[in-house]
C-alpha positions as MATLAB code, in Angstrom:
seq = 'MDFAWSAQQDELYEAALRFAQALPPLPIEWDQQTWWRLGQFGLLRLSVPAGRFGMGLDALTTARVIEAFGKAADPGLVFSACAHLFMASMTIATHAPEAVRRRVLPRLGSGAWVGAGAITEADAGSDIYALKTVADRVDGGYRLNGCKTHVTNGPVADAVVVYASTNPSHGHLGISAFLVERETPGFTRGAPYEKTALAGAPVGPIFLTDCRIPEENRLGAEGAGAAIFQSAVLWERACLFALYIGAMERDLESALTHARDRRQFGRPLGRNQAVSHRLVDMKLRLEAARWLLYRACWLLDQGADATIPVSLAKIAVSEAALQSGLDAMRLHGGNSFVNDAGIALGLFDALPSVTVSGTSDIQREIIARHLGL';
ca = [
       0.000    0.000    0.000;
       1.362    3.425   -0.968;
       1.136    5.917    1.893;
       2.371    8.889   -0.158;
       0.138   11.523   -1.724;
       0.520   12.234   -5.417;
       1.603   15.683   -6.596;
      -1.959   16.368   -7.779;
      -3.428   15.398   -4.407;
      -0.946   17.641   -2.589;
      -1.732   20.535   -4.933;
      -5.471   20.102   -4.398;
      -5.012   20.012   -0.625;
      -2.912   23.179   -0.590;
      -5.309   24.967   -2.943;
      -8.273   23.966   -0.775;
      -6.485   25.114    2.370;
      -5.675   28.518    0.871;
      -9.224   28.936   -0.399;
     -10.736   27.928    2.963;
      -8.475   30.331    4.839;
      -9.803   33.179    2.670;
     -13.442   32.458    3.566;
     -15.237   34.552    6.230;
     -13.905   33.896    9.755;
     -15.578   31.358   12.014;
     -18.394   31.079   12.938;
     -20.566   32.053    9.994;
     -24.178   31.781    8.944;
     -25.047   30.214    5.598;
     -25.281   32.755    2.781;
     -25.691   32.493   -0.980;
     -22.555   34.462   -1.839;
     -20.277   32.098    0.090;
     -22.120   29.150   -1.445;
     -21.361   30.542   -4.905;
     -17.691   30.740   -3.964;
     -17.696   27.077   -2.923;
     -19.177   26.238   -6.314;
     -16.492   28.233   -8.114;
     -13.765   26.341   -6.269;
     -15.383   22.964   -7.018;
     -16.221   21.783   -3.497;
     -19.850   21.184   -4.488;
     -18.907   18.707   -7.260;
     -15.654   17.062   -6.100;
     -16.706   13.421   -6.455;
     -19.399   13.818   -9.120;
     -18.212   11.996  -12.291;
     -16.355   14.233  -14.733;
     -18.726   13.303  -17.556;
     -21.643   14.475  -15.439;
     -20.540   18.024  -14.677;
     -18.243   17.044  -11.803;
     -14.529   16.915  -11.004;
     -14.449   13.121  -10.942;
     -12.255   12.769   -7.840;
     -12.042    9.425   -6.076;
     -13.132    9.009   -2.452;
      -9.626    9.313   -0.994;
      -8.802   12.524   -2.851;
     -12.240   13.921   -2.054;
     -11.671   13.244    1.645;
      -8.261   14.916    1.492;
      -9.776   18.109    0.048;
     -12.579   18.105    2.628;
      -9.964   17.643    5.351;
      -8.302   20.880    4.214;
     -11.630   22.709    4.402;
     -12.270   21.220    7.847;
      -8.969   22.611    9.072;
      -9.605   26.209    8.003;
     -13.304   26.773    7.259;
     -16.449   26.807    9.369;
     -17.429   23.159   10.071;
     -21.102   23.911    9.529;
     -20.460   25.335    6.071;
     -18.362   22.297    5.107;
     -21.031   19.988    6.550;
     -23.647   21.749    4.425;
     -21.512   21.363    1.293;
     -20.946   17.658    1.974;
     -24.658   16.984    2.497;
     -25.291   18.714   -0.834;
     -22.574   16.682   -2.561;
     -23.109   13.174   -1.198;
     -26.828   13.056   -0.448;
     -28.047   15.018   -3.476;
     -25.573   15.609   -6.338;
     -23.930   12.174   -6.388;
     -27.258   10.408   -6.001;
     -28.718   12.369   -8.903;
     -25.580   11.844  -11.004;
     -25.753    8.094  -10.453;
     -29.468    7.364  -10.612;
     -31.346   10.126  -12.471;
     -32.230    9.872  -16.183;
     -29.876   11.698  -18.539;
     -32.284   14.573  -19.200;
     -32.661   15.250  -15.485;
     -28.908   15.085  -14.920;
     -28.259   17.606  -17.678;
     -30.833   19.995  -16.262;
     -29.999   19.736  -12.565;
     -26.315   18.876  -12.079;
     -24.783   22.033  -13.631;
     -26.892   24.152  -11.288;
     -25.926   22.086   -8.249;
     -22.253   22.012   -9.167;
     -21.981   25.753   -9.782;
     -23.659   26.770   -6.538;
     -26.703   28.196   -8.305;
     -28.767   25.520   -6.555;
     -28.554   23.917   -3.134;
     -29.101   20.176   -2.759;
     -30.360   18.104    0.160;
     -31.250   14.548    1.075;
     -34.411   13.908    3.100;
     -35.003   10.610    4.863;
     -35.353   11.325    8.610;
     -38.855   11.645   10.046;
     -40.217   12.378   13.515;
     -40.898    8.682   14.173;
     -38.156    7.290   11.922;
     -34.772    8.511   13.142;
     -32.325    5.636   13.454;
     -35.082    3.318   12.199;
     -34.780    4.903    8.786;
     -37.000    2.391    7.040;
     -40.091    3.075    9.183;
     -41.104    5.872    6.847;
     -44.546    7.454    6.895;
     -43.946    9.586    3.794;
     -45.706    7.897    0.874;
     -45.506    8.161   -2.886;
     -48.652    7.074   -4.709;
     -48.678    6.429   -8.444;
     -50.734    8.852  -10.508;
     -50.970    9.480  -14.230;
     -47.506   10.381  -15.486;
     -45.729   10.154  -12.134;
     -46.206   10.170   -8.369;
     -47.973   12.108   -5.629;
     -45.930   12.545   -2.431;
     -47.279   13.256    1.046;
     -45.339   13.502    4.282;
     -42.955   15.508    6.417;
     -39.184   15.143    6.732;
     -37.290   16.497    9.729;
     -33.669   17.476   10.373;
     -32.964   18.000    6.689;
     -29.521   19.560    6.250;
     -29.931   22.424    3.743;
     -33.699   21.914    3.854;
     -34.535   25.582    4.548;
     -32.553   26.725    1.474;
     -32.795   23.672   -0.798;
     -33.603   23.876   -4.494;
     -33.356   20.126   -5.186;
     -34.159   17.493   -2.564;
     -33.697   13.736   -2.823;
     -36.727   12.434   -0.926;
     -37.134    8.857    0.242;
     -40.743    7.657    0.405;
     -42.649    4.414    0.622;
     -44.159    3.219   -2.635;
     -45.233   -0.116   -1.163;
     -45.461   -0.089    2.663;
     -46.091   -3.828    2.854;
     -42.648   -4.539    1.379;
     -40.676   -2.869    4.182;
     -37.280   -1.555    3.086;
     -37.848   -3.063   -0.363;
     -40.835   -0.781   -0.767;
     -38.868    2.472   -0.452;
     -38.119    4.590   -3.510;
     -36.082    7.753   -4.096;
     -37.389   10.882   -5.800;
     -36.048   14.245   -6.868;
     -38.296   17.083   -5.699;
     -37.501   20.573   -6.958;
     -38.221   23.809   -5.128;
     -40.928   25.105   -7.491;
     -42.946   21.880   -7.355;
     -46.503   22.644   -6.108;
     -47.064   21.151   -2.674;
     -43.389   21.331   -1.657;
     -42.670   23.641    1.290;
     -39.373   24.403    3.012;
     -39.690   24.836    6.773;
     -37.907   27.447    8.861;
     -34.384   26.546   10.060;
     -34.023   25.132   13.549;
     -32.257   27.218   16.152;
     -29.178   25.251   17.211;
     -25.903   25.665   19.058;
     -23.713   23.669   16.669;
     -22.759   23.787   12.980;
     -24.097   27.310   12.516;
     -23.123   27.350    8.841;
     -25.417   24.406    8.034;
     -29.123   25.351    7.824;
     -31.252   22.459    9.091;
     -35.025   22.218    9.156;
     -38.102   20.299    8.010;
     -39.652   20.000    4.582;
     -43.320   19.355    3.891;
     -44.886   17.448    0.998;
     -48.607   17.971    0.442;
     -50.063   16.288   -2.644;
     -46.726   17.025   -4.253;
     -46.848   15.712   -7.828;
     -43.648   14.908   -9.653;
     -43.089   13.367  -13.088;
     -41.950    9.763  -13.381;
     -38.564   10.888  -14.712;
     -37.881   12.367  -11.261;
     -37.842    8.938   -9.690;
     -34.221    7.982   -9.042;
     -33.469    4.395   -9.943;
     -36.074    1.678  -10.001;
     -39.153    1.647   -7.823;
     -38.199   -0.086   -4.563;
     -34.489    0.691   -4.957;
     -34.527    3.585   -2.475;
     -32.944    1.676    0.402;
     -29.985    0.577   -1.728;
     -29.590    4.097   -3.140;
     -29.575    5.589    0.341;
     -27.041    3.080    1.656;
     -24.694    3.859   -1.230;
     -24.974    7.601   -0.592;
     -24.518    7.336    3.161;
     -21.429    5.153    2.733;
     -19.725    8.004    0.869;
     -21.003   10.521    3.397;
     -19.760    8.572    6.415;
     -16.339    8.228    4.840;
     -15.685   11.559    3.134;
     -17.779   14.029    5.131;
     -16.070   13.040    8.368;
     -12.743   14.093    6.917;
     -13.817   17.603    7.937;
     -13.439   16.496   11.570;
      -9.926   15.242   10.838;
      -9.071   18.746    9.678;
     -10.823   20.334   12.652;
      -8.978   18.071   15.105;
      -5.656   18.963   13.506;
      -6.480   22.660   13.845;
      -7.446   22.196   17.497;
      -4.280   20.229   18.233;
      -2.070   22.901   16.664;
      -3.854   25.587   18.688;
      -3.487   23.565   21.913;
       0.221   22.933   21.259;
       0.849   26.636   20.717;
      -1.013   27.439   23.931;
       0.936   24.800   25.885;
       4.259   26.209   24.663;
       3.418   29.895   25.162;
       1.368   29.837   28.349;
       3.497   29.913   31.505;
       2.328   28.661   34.878;
       4.441   28.316   38.017;
       7.471   29.674   36.176;
       7.512   27.253   33.232;
       5.610   26.519   30.004;
       2.270   24.799   30.567;
       3.346   21.938   28.328;
       6.156   20.989   30.699;
       3.562   19.580   33.072;
       3.181   15.867   32.497;
      -0.617   15.977   32.821;
      -0.723   18.533   30.014;
       1.835   16.926   27.720;
       0.189   13.502   28.024;
      -3.206   14.997   27.184;
      -1.709   16.514   24.038;
      -0.124   13.191   23.117;
      -3.515   11.513   23.483;
      -5.048   14.127   21.173;
      -2.360   13.357   18.602;
      -2.869    9.602   18.993;
      -6.631    9.823   18.470;
      -6.185   12.105   15.471;
      -3.736    9.836   13.667;
      -5.644    6.615   14.436;
      -8.900    8.142   13.190;
      -7.175    9.654   10.147;
      -5.738    6.337    8.953;
      -8.964    4.430    9.532;
     -10.760    7.040    7.418;
      -8.109    6.976    4.669;
      -8.288    3.179    4.536;
     -12.092    3.228    4.313;
     -11.940    5.698    1.418;
      -9.231    3.664   -0.316;
     -11.375    0.530   -0.083;
     -14.326    2.426   -1.545;
     -12.111    3.348   -4.482;
     -11.110   -0.296   -4.961;
     -14.754   -1.313   -5.254;
     -14.426   -3.506   -2.165;
     -17.083   -3.992    0.497;
     -16.202   -1.053    2.724;
     -19.158   -1.316    5.102;
     -17.168   -2.332    8.199;
     -14.169   -0.049    7.496;
     -16.459    2.929    6.932;
     -18.389    2.295   10.146;
     -15.146    1.791   12.089;
     -13.793    5.057   10.702;
     -17.028    6.901   11.458;
     -16.928    5.782   15.102;
     -13.236    6.554   15.477;
     -13.439   10.022   13.918;
     -16.583   11.180   15.688;
     -15.606    9.892   19.136;
     -12.092   11.315   18.730;
     -13.480   14.701   17.673;
     -15.729   14.820   20.726;
     -12.979   13.823   23.170;
     -10.432   16.142   21.600;
     -12.901   19.011   21.901;
     -13.190   18.292   25.623;
      -9.405   18.048   25.979;
      -8.914   21.351   24.173;
     -11.306   23.036   26.619;
      -9.444   21.621   29.618;
      -6.096   22.745   28.209;
      -7.248   26.300   27.535;
      -9.005   26.653   30.875;
     -11.219   29.708   31.297;
     -10.183   31.085   27.917;
     -12.032   28.240   26.225;
     -15.321   29.995   26.996;
     -14.249   33.262   25.356;
     -15.900   33.464   21.949;
     -12.820   34.874   20.222;
     -10.868   31.751   21.150;
     -13.405   29.469   19.460;
     -12.570   26.509   21.732;
     -16.060   25.961   23.123;
     -17.499   26.419   19.638;
     -15.207   23.648   18.385;
     -16.628   21.316   21.015;
     -20.209   22.255   20.126;
     -19.493   21.580   16.445;
     -18.040   18.167   17.361;
     -21.136   17.099   19.308;
     -23.293   16.237   16.244;
     -20.565   13.984   14.842;
     -21.583   11.086   17.096;
     -25.225   11.375   16.000;
     -25.489   12.409   12.345;
     -25.202    9.928    9.467;
     -25.936    7.082   11.855;
     -25.102    7.250   15.561;
     -22.014    5.573   17.004;
     -24.282    2.889   18.461;
     -25.866    2.252   15.057;
     -22.370    1.879   13.566;
     -21.586   -0.710   16.235;
     -24.778   -2.560   15.324;
     -23.748   -2.581   11.662;
     -20.308   -3.943   12.512;
     -21.754   -6.535   14.899;
     -24.094   -7.860   12.200;
     -21.214   -8.177    9.727;
     -19.264  -10.082   12.390;
     -22.100  -12.567   12.596;
     -23.303  -11.468   16.038;
];
């Protein structure tokens, strides 16, 4: 296995880092102008196939670019971009008819449109296949009814991949995926939730009331929704969480600088064993999580079954990000609660990592099943 980055991968990382450093300072609220800038750079189409209006990057290179953004940009903004890319653009690029791809993907890739994926419901969180949203066949297409909650980008979305039941009696085999566009009658975007984490990612509900869409807006075959979702979430769990690798590296660098510069009892703070060992543990968690994530992405690129590696990486990255956020607060002491320092904000932004895209406990269930337990 080659552990070296290619010249192109290094150039992309450095370009992404420079671009991210030039974005508005943390924290930010989502705005269209910044979204346009992400589109101009290419963040919104990194892994979309080159023949389908994308950059055509593999999973490992995509993760490396997202890592650079995670190190320098607002985590919420990067989270929003990744939800757009993996849950909407890639799904449309892979499963939509050619005419739909040609109409929608250039707008999503440029930043003219915002994409979202909508599966979670009030009574179907981790049990993602207990969906109440239904899609009934009508002349020329489908009629959708239901409500989706916690939709990242939902309040600003122009194109939403909606998962609905087309045959409730068939369980997960009765779920289908649909593209619903903003101007579709019966489609309503709810107001964004007020939240303490990931400020740059607007999250809220969407409502579907007798929402009629043409048959060409069904993605893949009827009943293929579960498989489509699992494919999308595998990419999301691998590549999106690279943003937390970048964020952990940023936090570690900040903590190291603080430990070297801050003097207590006549010596640098880092000369205290309790402090130095905490920093070593932060470094250990970062590198272990980083290599599990890289390996998961590499296996995705090889076409191998990456289910267990992706779930292992997702657990490792999210739990490491949460613990490192706590360690950073302890190391900075009272200053961690000063907004300018951004330490407490880093912890808040790490909190959702153990919940979104499948909780840590759900990942353990996935791994246990694959181990035959």
